[in-house]
FIZAFI-766856 format. One line per 3 residues: their letters; for each residue x, y, z of C-alpha. Coordinates in steps of 0.001 Angstrom, whole numbers, padded with zeros to 6 digits, always signed. Layout:
<pts>
A> X:Y:Z; ...
</pts>
This chain:
<pts>
MHS> -017907:+014586:-001543; -017381:+017309:-004134; -017892:+016299:-007763
HAK> -014196:+016703:-008602; -013154:+014514:-005666; -015847:+011976:-006545
HIY> -014533:+011814:-010114; -010990:+011219:-008849; -012289:+008545:-006456
EEA> -014128:+006755:-009271; -010993:+006854:-011412; -008924:+005504:-008521
LTL> -011246:+002514:-008232; -010081:+001381:-011679; -006454:+001121:-010527
SAL> -004755:-002139:-009617; -004250:-002907:-005939; -000597:-001881:-006137
EKV> -001426:+001379:-007896; -004033:+002144:-005211; -001450:+001573:-002474
ELI> +001003:+003869:-004240; -001672:+006558:-004622; -002653:+006281:-000970
EHL> +000985:+006563:+000052; +001494:+009690:-002073; -001665:+011311:-000719
YFS> -000750:+010434:+002845; +002750:+011839:+002537; +001394:+015008:+000942
LDS> -000192:+015784:+004325; +003096:+015617:+006234; +005862:+018129:+006673
KES> +009283:+017402:+005193; +010728:+016710:+008653; +008126:+014130:+009582
RKK> +008336:+012576:+006101; +012096:+012203:+006520; +011656:+010511:+009906
IDE> +008948:+008195:+008540; +011191:+007285:+005587; +014044:+006489:+007983
LWS> +011776:+004287:+010114; +010424:+002454:+007067; +013971:+001967:+005789
EEA> +014966:+000378:+009109; +011833:-001785:+009063; +012519:-002900:+005507
EQR> +016096:-003845:+006368; +014882:-005860:+009367; +012277:-007645:+007243
VAA> +014790:-008477:+004514; +017196:-009865:+007111; +014403:-011945:+008688
YEN> +013420:-013246:+005239; +017002:-014095:+004318; +017445:-015897:+007656
GEI> +014260:-017918:+007101; +012622:-016348:+010164; +009352:-015392:+008470
DVT> +006812:-017076:+006234; +006175:-015382:+002926; +003355:-015365:+000412
PAL> +003935:-014234:-003170; +002362:-010824:-003848; +000316:-012102:-006795
EVF> -001227:-014750:-004546; -002141:-012086:-001993; -003674:-009828:-004651
DKI> -005633:-012772:-006090; -007035:-013520:-002619; -008001:-009873:-002164
EKM> -009779:-009799:-005524; -011633:-013019:-004667; -012661:-011610:-001279
KKD> -013907:-008445:-002947; -015981:-010449:-005415; -017366:-012713:-002675
NEY> -018337:-009724:-000557; -019321:-007509:-003495; -017026:-004634:-002488
</pts>
């Protein structure tokens, strides 16, 4: 890894889990063309609407995001990642 990329990587490691996800998403979408990005956005929009409807209808179990992030942090500490 080039030194500039390594520096960026090390900085990214200091981000919160949510900030890392957002960064990954931005980097991923920077690789796509506008047409494919538009199609992906449409598909995610449909998926989100379906998930919201399932949640509102009580069809899915949910876990609060903070609980999920706490579990991830604990797993990282237990496994020394």
